[in-house]
One Martini backbone bead per residue (centre of mass of N, CA, C, O) as a GRO file, in nm:
protein
  348
    1MET     BB    1  -6.071   3.149   1.013
    2ASN     BB    2  -6.204   3.301   1.248
    3ARG     BB    3  -6.451   3.164   1.382
    4PRO     BB    4  -6.740   3.217   1.513
    5GLU     BB    5  -6.948   3.160   1.762
    6VAL     BB    6  -7.239   2.936   1.748
    7PRO     BB    7  -7.516   2.900   1.892
    8GLY     BB    8  -7.631   2.576   1.835
    9SER     BB    9  -7.444   2.435   1.662
   10PRO     BB   10  -7.362   2.195   1.478
   11SER     BB   11  -7.183   1.947   1.421
   12PRO     BB   12  -6.991   1.836   1.172
   13GLY     BB   13  -7.151   1.575   1.132
   14SER     BB   14  -7.444   1.709   1.115
   15ALA     BB   15  -7.371   1.899   0.863
   16ARG     BB   16  -7.423   1.646   0.645
   17SER     BB   17  -7.688   1.706   0.612
   18LEU     BB   18  -7.988   1.852   0.456
   19GLY     BB   19  -8.022   2.053   0.674
   20ARG     BB   20  -8.205   2.300   0.840
   21PRO     BB   21  -8.545   2.333   0.889
   22GLU     BB   22  -8.553   2.637   1.008
   23LEU     BB   23  -8.444   2.766   0.730
   24LEU     BB   24  -8.594   2.537   0.547
   25SER     BB   25  -8.855   2.457   0.352
   26PRO     BB   26  -9.014   2.286   0.111
   27ASP     BB   27  -9.122   2.552  -0.019
   28ASP     BB   28  -8.846   2.684  -0.060
   29VAL     BB   29  -8.735   2.476  -0.258
   30LEU     BB   30  -8.958   2.511  -0.470
   31GLN     BB   31  -8.908   2.812  -0.518
   32PHE     BB   32  -8.622   2.782  -0.624
   33GLN     BB   33  -8.694   2.593  -0.864
   34ARG     BB   34  -8.890   2.809  -0.995
   35ASP     BB   35  -8.714   3.100  -0.970
   36GLY     BB   36  -8.378   3.076  -0.907
   37PHE     BB   37  -8.435   3.200  -0.613
   38LEU     BB   38  -8.339   3.302  -0.262
   39VAL     BB   39  -8.441   3.416   0.059
   40VAL     BB   40  -8.260   3.388   0.364
   41ARG     BB   41  -8.340   3.450   0.679
   42ASP     BB   42  -8.141   3.511   0.945
   43VAL     BB   43  -7.851   3.364   0.944
   44LEU     BB   44  -7.711   3.613   1.062
   45ARG     BB   45  -7.578   3.804   1.291
   46ALA     BB   46  -7.510   4.124   1.371
   47ASP     BB   47  -7.216   4.072   1.476
   48GLU     BB   48  -7.120   3.917   1.224
   49VAL     BB   49  -7.159   4.142   1.020
   50ALA     BB   50  -6.967   4.342   1.157
   51GLN     BB   51  -6.714   4.161   1.144
   52LEU     BB   52  -6.707   4.130   0.837
   53ARG     BB   53  -6.677   4.424   0.762
   54GLY     BB   54  -6.407   4.473   0.905
   55ALA     BB   55  -6.241   4.246   0.766
   56ILE     BB   56  -6.282   4.347   0.473
   57GLU     BB   57  -6.164   4.630   0.502
   58ARG     BB   58  -5.880   4.534   0.579
   59HIS     BB   59  -5.818   4.349   0.338
   60THR     BB   60  -5.870   4.552   0.100
   61ALA     BB   61  -5.658   4.758   0.180
   62ARG     BB   62  -5.418   4.565   0.142
   63ALA     BB   63  -5.475   4.478  -0.151
   64LYS     BB   64  -5.454   4.763  -0.272
   65GLU     BB   65  -5.162   4.819  -0.188
   66LEU     BB   66  -5.061   4.554  -0.366
   67GLY     BB   67  -5.262   4.508  -0.625
   68GLN     BB   68  -5.472   4.260  -0.529
   69VAL     BB   69  -5.674   4.350  -0.774
   70LEU     BB   70  -5.916   4.404  -0.976
   71ARG     BB   71  -6.000   4.576  -1.230
   72PRO     BB   72  -6.174   4.852  -1.234
   73THR     BB   73  -6.492   4.985  -1.374
   74THR     BB   74  -6.676   5.120  -1.102
   75ASP     BB   75  -6.505   5.146  -0.821
   76GLU     BB   76  -6.444   4.870  -0.744
   77LEU     BB   77  -6.344   4.625  -0.483
   78VAL     BB   78  -6.146   4.322  -0.575
   79PRO     BB   79  -6.009   4.078  -0.450
   80VAL     BB   80  -5.839   3.800  -0.590
   81THR     BB   81  -5.908   3.626  -0.370
   82ASP     BB   82  -6.040   3.408  -0.185
   83ILE     BB   83  -6.200   3.374   0.130
   84LEU     BB   84  -6.007   3.171   0.270
   85GLY     BB   85  -5.769   3.410   0.279
   86MET     BB   86  -5.963   3.568   0.486
   87PRO     BB   87  -5.966   3.710   0.768
   88GLY     BB   88  -6.288   3.666   0.908
   89VAL     BB   89  -6.435   3.502   0.637
   90GLY     BB   90  -6.381   3.189   0.568
   91TRP     BB   91  -6.595   3.055   0.769
   92LEU     BB   92  -6.843   3.048   0.577
   93LEU     BB   93  -6.757   2.773   0.417
   94SER     BB   94  -6.813   2.603   0.718
   95ASP     BB   95  -7.091   2.684   0.786
   96PRO     BB   96  -7.380   2.519   0.877
   97ARG     BB   97  -7.586   2.720   0.761
   98ILE     BB   98  -7.477   2.751   0.476
   99LEU     BB   99  -7.459   2.444   0.409
  100GLY     BB  100  -7.755   2.375   0.464
  101VAL     BB  101  -7.869   2.540   0.234
  102ALA     BB  102  -7.708   2.414   0.002
  103ARG     BB  103  -7.808   2.120   0.042
  104ARG     BB  104  -8.111   2.167   0.006
  105LEU     BB  105  -8.096   2.300  -0.288
  106ILE     BB  106  -7.927   2.068  -0.426
  107GLY     BB  107  -7.977   1.770  -0.274
  108ARG     BB  108  -7.684   1.743  -0.135
  109ALA     BB  109  -7.408   1.661   0.086
  110ASP     BB  110  -7.162   1.653  -0.139
  111LEU     BB  111  -6.978   1.905  -0.139
  112VAL     BB  112  -6.817   2.153  -0.357
  113TYR     BB  113  -6.515   2.340  -0.345
  114PHE     BB  114  -6.340   2.571  -0.609
  115GLY     BB  115  -6.254   2.886  -0.545
  116ASP     BB  116  -6.549   3.040  -0.573
  117SER     BB  117  -6.483   3.349  -0.430
  118SER     BB  118  -6.589   3.679  -0.291
  119VAL     BB  119  -6.541   4.033  -0.276
  120MET     BB  120  -6.733   4.352  -0.263
  121VAL     BB  121  -6.653   4.705  -0.291
  122GLY     BB  122  -6.861   4.868  -0.427
  123GLY     BB  123  -6.997   5.018  -0.707
  124LYS     BB  124  -7.186   4.997  -1.062
  125ASN     BB  125  -7.212   4.713  -1.210
  126ARG     BB  126  -7.432   4.667  -1.474
  127GLY     BB  127  -7.613   4.377  -1.597
  128PHE     BB  128  -7.744   4.130  -1.761
  129HIS     BB  129  -7.668   3.788  -1.653
  130LYS     BB  130  -7.478   3.492  -1.656
  131ASP     BB  131  -7.262   3.212  -1.498
  132ASN     BB  132  -7.251   2.992  -1.670
  133ALA     BB  133  -7.086   2.844  -1.920
  134VAL     BB  134  -7.354   2.822  -2.114
  135ARG     BB  135  -7.607   3.077  -2.193
  136ASP     BB  136  -7.718   3.071  -2.533
  137THR     BB  137  -7.780   2.743  -2.529
  138THR     BB  138  -7.983   2.443  -2.515
  139ASP     BB  139  -7.760   2.226  -2.628
  140HIS     BB  140  -7.623   2.231  -2.372
  141PRO     BB  141  -7.568   2.053  -2.079
  142ASP     BB  142  -7.661   2.288  -1.887
  143TRP     BB  143  -7.981   2.234  -2.014
  144LEU     BB  144  -8.034   1.895  -1.978
  145SER     BB  145  -8.025   1.938  -1.660
  146PRO     BB  146  -8.018   1.980  -1.349
  147TYR     BB  147  -7.886   2.241  -1.175
  148THR     BB  148  -7.584   2.252  -0.929
  149LEU     BB  149  -7.505   2.556  -0.927
  150ILE     BB  150  -7.439   2.792  -0.661
  151ARG     BB  151  -7.505   3.118  -0.538
  152MET     BB  152  -7.391   3.313  -0.254
  153GLY     BB  153  -7.523   3.606  -0.083
  154VAL     BB  154  -7.371   3.853   0.138
  155TYR     BB  155  -7.528   4.135   0.263
  156LEU     BB  156  -7.408   4.421   0.474
  157GLU     BB  157  -7.701   4.541   0.404
  158ASP     BB  158  -7.980   4.720   0.316
  159HIS     BB  159  -8.220   4.614   0.028
  160LYS     BB  160  -8.527   4.679   0.085
  161HIS     BB  161  -8.492   5.021   0.114
  162HIS     BB  162  -8.236   5.003  -0.076
  163SER     BB  163  -7.989   5.031  -0.273
  164GLY     BB  164  -7.750   4.770  -0.418
  165GLY     BB  165  -7.867   4.511  -0.495
  166LEU     BB  166  -8.032   4.246  -0.626
  167LYS     BB  167  -8.111   4.143  -0.964
  168VAL     BB  168  -8.381   3.956  -1.115
  169ARG     BB  169  -8.520   3.681  -1.307
  170ARG     BB  170  -8.792   3.510  -1.292
  171GLY     BB  171  -8.722   3.188  -1.419
  172SER     BB  172  -8.442   3.219  -1.597
  173HIS     BB  173  -8.310   2.924  -1.551
  174LEU     BB  174  -8.504   2.814  -1.810
  175HIS     BB  175  -8.341   3.034  -1.995
  176ALA     BB  176  -8.136   3.115  -2.291
  177ASP     BB  177  -8.164   3.420  -2.167
  178VAL     BB  178  -8.219   3.791  -2.071
  179THR     BB  179  -8.562   3.835  -2.105
  180SER     BB  180  -8.672   3.637  -1.913
  181GLY     BB  181  -8.866   3.744  -1.675
  182ALA     BB  182  -8.935   3.895  -1.398
  183ILE     BB  183  -8.846   4.175  -1.230
  184VAL     BB  184  -8.632   4.164  -0.929
  185ASP     BB  185  -8.582   4.323  -0.625
  186VAL     BB  186  -8.402   4.210  -0.377
  187PRO     BB  187  -8.509   4.199  -0.021
  188SER     BB  188  -8.246   4.237   0.143
  189GLN     BB  189  -8.089   4.181   0.462
  190ARG     BB  190  -7.928   4.179   0.732
  191GLY     BB  191  -7.839   3.826   0.753
  192ASP     BB  192  -7.890   3.741   0.482
  193VAL     BB  193  -7.935   3.490   0.217
  194VAL     BB  194  -7.858   3.472  -0.124
  195VAL     BB  195  -7.987   3.250  -0.380
  196TRP     BB  196  -7.850   3.127  -0.700
  197SER     BB  197  -7.842   3.030  -1.003
  198LEU     BB  198  -7.613   3.036  -1.264
  199ARG     BB  199  -7.870   3.061  -1.472
  200THR     BB  200  -7.951   3.324  -1.356
  201THR     BB  201  -8.071   3.627  -1.416
  202HIS     BB  202  -7.853   3.914  -1.341
  203SER     BB  203  -7.790   4.207  -1.121
  204GLY     BB  204  -7.630   4.469  -0.993
  205PHE     BB  205  -7.714   4.753  -0.830
  206ALA     BB  206  -7.992   4.818  -0.755
  207VAL     BB  207  -8.264   5.044  -0.821
  208ARG     BB  208  -8.467   5.225  -0.616
  209VAL     BB  209  -8.783   5.371  -0.630
  210ARG     BB  210  -8.948   5.624  -0.529
  211GLY     BB  211  -9.273   5.502  -0.448
  212LEU     BB  212  -9.167   5.218  -0.622
  213SER     BB  213  -9.086   4.927  -0.482
  214LYS     BB  214  -9.197   4.718  -0.733
  215LEU     BB  215  -9.005   4.846  -0.939
  216GLY     BB  216  -8.834   4.698  -1.215
  217LEU     BB  217  -8.553   4.784  -1.371
  218GLN     BB  218  -8.355   4.823  -1.613
  219PRO     BB  219  -8.021   4.856  -1.600
  220ARG     BB  220  -7.996   5.068  -1.840
  221PHE     BB  221  -8.186   5.283  -1.672
  222GLU     BB  222  -8.058   5.337  -1.390
  223GLY     BB  223  -7.823   5.542  -1.473
  224ARG     BB  224  -8.061   5.758  -1.581
  225LEU     BB  225  -8.168   5.818  -1.316
  226PRO     BB  226  -8.260   6.041  -1.117
  227ALA     BB  227  -8.139   6.093  -0.805
  228TRP     BB  228  -8.420   6.178  -0.667
  229LEU     BB  229  -8.556   5.882  -0.743
  230ALA     BB  230  -8.340   5.741  -0.577
  231ARG     BB  231  -8.250   5.524  -0.355
  232PRO     BB  232  -8.020   5.506  -0.136
  233GLU     BB  233  -7.751   5.395   0.001
  234PRO     BB  234  -7.664   5.327   0.334
  235CYS     BB  235  -7.375   5.239   0.226
  236VAL     BB  236  -7.115   5.075   0.164
  237ARG     BB  237  -7.097   4.817  -0.041
  238ILE     BB  238  -7.100   4.472   0.085
  239ALA     BB  239  -7.000   4.157  -0.063
  240VAL     BB  240  -7.053   3.799  -0.051
  241PHE     BB  241  -6.925   3.521  -0.248
  242MET     BB  242  -7.052   3.180  -0.315
  243THR     BB  243  -6.960   2.851  -0.451
  244PHE     BB  244  -7.152   2.553  -0.517
  245GLY     BB  245  -7.128   2.190  -0.557
  246ILE     BB  246  -7.085   1.898  -0.746
  247ASP     BB  247  -6.967   1.592  -0.880
  248ASP     BB  248  -7.014   1.703  -1.204
  249HIS     BB  249  -7.069   1.826  -1.523
  250HIS     BB  250  -7.121   2.119  -1.439
  251LEU     BB  251  -6.854   2.163  -1.295
  252ARG     BB  252  -6.669   2.078  -1.529
  253ASN     BB  253  -6.763   2.296  -1.729
  254TYR     BB  254  -6.685   2.541  -1.559
  255VAL     BB  255  -6.385   2.474  -1.525
  256ALA     BB  256  -6.312   2.447  -1.826
  257LYS     BB  257  -6.364   2.740  -1.902
  258HIS     BB  258  -6.152   2.867  -1.672
  259THR     BB  259  -5.897   2.683  -1.803
  260ASP     BB  260  -5.918   2.816  -2.090
  261GLN     BB  261  -5.660   2.999  -2.232
  262ALA     BB  262  -5.761   3.041  -2.526
  263SER     BB  263  -6.077   3.151  -2.476
  264TYR     BB  264  -6.002   3.237  -2.145
  265PRO     BB  265  -5.778   3.445  -2.051
  266ASP     BB  266  -5.711   3.525  -1.739
  267ASN     BB  267  -5.945   3.506  -1.571
  268TYR     BB  268  -6.084   3.580  -1.271
  269VAL     BB  269  -6.088   3.288  -1.162
  270TYR     BB  270  -5.801   3.206  -1.231
  271GLN     BB  271  -5.666   3.429  -1.066
  272SER     BB  272  -5.788   3.341  -0.795
  273TRP     BB  273  -5.653   3.059  -0.784
  274LEU     BB  274  -5.361   3.162  -0.749
  275PHE     BB  275  -5.449   3.326  -0.462
  276SER     BB  276  -5.546   3.090  -0.312
  277ASP     BB  277  -5.636   2.878  -0.040
  278GLY     BB  278  -5.470   2.544  -0.058
  279THR     BB  279  -5.423   2.437   0.208
  280ALA     BB  280  -5.437   2.177   0.427
  281ALA     BB  281  -5.589   2.323   0.655
  282THR     BB  282  -5.840   2.414   0.488
  283ALA     BB  283  -5.916   2.135   0.384
  284ARG     BB  284  -5.978   2.020   0.666
  285THR     BB  285  -6.200   2.215   0.747
  286LEU     BB  286  -6.391   2.132   0.519
  287ALA     BB  287  -6.397   1.826   0.575
  288GLU     BB  288  -6.531   1.857   0.861
  289ALA     BB  289  -6.793   1.985   0.697
  290GLY     BB  290  -6.826   1.808   0.420
  291VAL     BB  291  -6.605   1.942   0.219
  292THR     BB  292  -6.466   1.959  -0.095
  293LEU     BB  293  -6.148   2.041  -0.220
  294LEU     BB  294  -6.098   2.187  -0.533
  295ARG     BB  295  -5.815   2.191  -0.757
  296PRO     BB  296  -5.826   2.299  -1.086
  297ILE     BB  297  -5.513   2.370  -1.071
  298PRO     BB  298  -5.177   2.327  -1.028
  299GLU     BB  299  -5.147   2.653  -0.937
  300TYR     BB  300  -5.298   2.645  -0.687
  301GLY     BB  301  -5.186   2.889  -0.462
  302SER     BB  302  -4.901   3.008  -0.571
  303ARG     BB  303  -4.986   3.328  -0.464
  304PHE     BB  304  -5.026   3.285  -0.180
  305GLY     BB  305  -4.908   3.545   0.030
  306LEU     BB  306  -4.820   3.765  -0.140
  307ALA     BB  307  -4.612   4.075  -0.070
  308GLU     BB  308  -4.599   4.192  -0.345
  309ARG     BB  309  -4.630   4.422  -0.583
  310ILE     BB  310  -4.833   4.505  -0.842
  311PRO     BB  311  -4.801   4.597  -1.144
  312GLY     BB  312  -5.026   4.879  -1.181
  313GLY     BB  313  -5.230   4.804  -0.922
  314CYS     BB  314  -5.342   4.548  -1.094
  315ILE     BB  315  -5.559   4.298  -1.236
  316ILE     BB  316  -5.595   4.178  -1.576
  317PRO     BB  317  -5.842   4.023  -1.719
  318GLY     BB  318  -5.977   3.824  -1.933
  319ARG     BB  319  -6.188   3.729  -2.211
  320SER     BB  320  -6.466   3.612  -2.346
  321ARG     BB  321  -6.693   3.533  -2.536
  322PRO     BB  322  -6.975   3.653  -2.633
  323ASP     BB  323  -7.292   3.646  -2.593
  324VAL     BB  324  -7.577   3.506  -2.795
  325TYR     BB  325  -7.885   3.648  -2.804
  326ARG     BB  326  -8.216   3.628  -2.852
  327VAL     BB  327  -8.424   3.881  -2.964
  328ARG     BB  328  -8.740   3.976  -2.807
  329GLY     BB  329  -8.992   4.171  -2.822
  330LEU     BB  330  -8.950   4.438  -2.622
  331GLU     BB  331  -8.640   4.431  -2.644
  332LYS     BB  332  -8.625   4.499  -2.945
  333TRP     BB  333  -8.755   4.785  -2.919
  334ILE     BB  334  -8.553   4.902  -2.720
  335GLN     BB  335  -8.305   4.875  -2.903
  336ARG     BB  336  -8.410   5.042  -3.138
  337ALA     BB  337  -8.458   5.303  -2.980
  338GLY     BB  338  -8.166   5.337  -2.885
  339ARG     BB  339  -8.034   5.359  -3.164
  340ALA     BB  340  -8.198   5.606  -3.258
  341MET     BB  341  -8.111   5.802  -3.029
  342ARG     BB  342  -7.804   5.783  -3.083
  343SER     BB  343  -7.819   5.885  -3.375
  344LEU     BB  344  -7.944   6.170  -3.309
  345ALA     BB  345  -7.703   6.248  -3.097
  346ARG     BB  346  -7.509   6.252  -3.315
  347PRO     BB  347  -7.279   6.416  -3.460
  348ARG     BB  348  -7.265   6.597  -3.782
   0.00000   0.00000   0.00000
């Protein structure tokens, strides 16, 4: 996986403990459990961030040439494979610092990786949503016990002072809606790792307002903000996303949703599994770091290393049924006002 040397890194055996105390304190863990997200500062060095950026730029250029990218909706570039198959990037999944944070926040050493990771270059696709299996009803098992699937984001540029970072609703992982929780534009910087529960309401490409650094806007308003009011992005946004869990019903529910070809045909995760690196060598690398590689489908990795071009220049994933959230309070009035304004603007 072309993993860079990390001075002072624990050995693979010691990486199976519940994380390094210098990265996370007990208060950090409690904050994550309360808020549903956490910024872990200075996990990666500046030279590692630079190396990741170069490796991702090379890989995505090749993936675009072959059409092995998901269909873009707002000019984003997303290679269809997981990061295990990306030279110079896959080492993140077995890095003791990354795994130490995951173990501390999940509270278990026996992590499972199941091919859910990706990179994204550019784009502007905004909108509050959740990523767990069933997002809109508290009757589902996803909401009946502590949730154990986490997503980790490594953003390769500054989003403390610039737009383009992650937006979340604080404490929203405890509510099966997308309206609960104060809006927070996550102040991540290069080298940080942002972690959130898959139940946490979030949106990408947050817009920071000039002179109002603590103002968190609704995603639907960000695209309408005059350009002179928005802080620009420092460069082309590149983000790496990784998902970890443990062998429990939450993981099984998530996998079951993305393998159900009847209700969620050829979804983006399923397509990624086809192109993922499921070779024995990568499985051994993860095992040495104390991580189990789960191959969710029999065809896992069947298109890994494919060198032929995809017809149409991209892969079009299918969609699941839309979530149905109960709209309450201010959100109800915002939606009513929006419908009224659109009605007035409609040509007669």
